[in-house]
C-alpha positions, 0 to 999 in steps of 0.5 A: 391633475394635482391640487395646484393644477386644479386650483389654477384651472378653477381660477382661470374658469372663474376669471372667464366667468367674470369676463362673460358676466360683464360682457353680457351685462354691459355689451363691452367691446373688450374685457380682461380680468386678471388675478394676483393672489386675492387682488383682481384687475378688470380692464373694460372697454366699451362705448357705454363709458363715454361721458362717464366720470371715473366713479360712474364707470366703476359703479357700472362695473360693480353692478353686475358683480355685486353678488360676488362682491357682497359674498366676499368671493371678489374683493380688492378690485382695480377697475380701469374702464375706457371707451374704444378711442381711449383704449387705443391710446392706453392699451400699451400701459394697461396690459 
């Protein structure tokens, strides 16, 4: 494996770790984490977001990630949180 392949494998593992961390903490139906450079995008789907405003949804996602955010490992996050019903309508626009 060359250096570039190793970096790509490490990044893929990091994305899976973030997905699993959120899944374990929030019992989500779905979670997708993607990366472009230093920018991360999180799409989270779960009943836990029902009745929450956008700020509260983002705070809910930030909670389990706070150690990685404060360490500087994660920054430039875009968060999209949906209930399963909302996700049925929005999936085509967010994937």
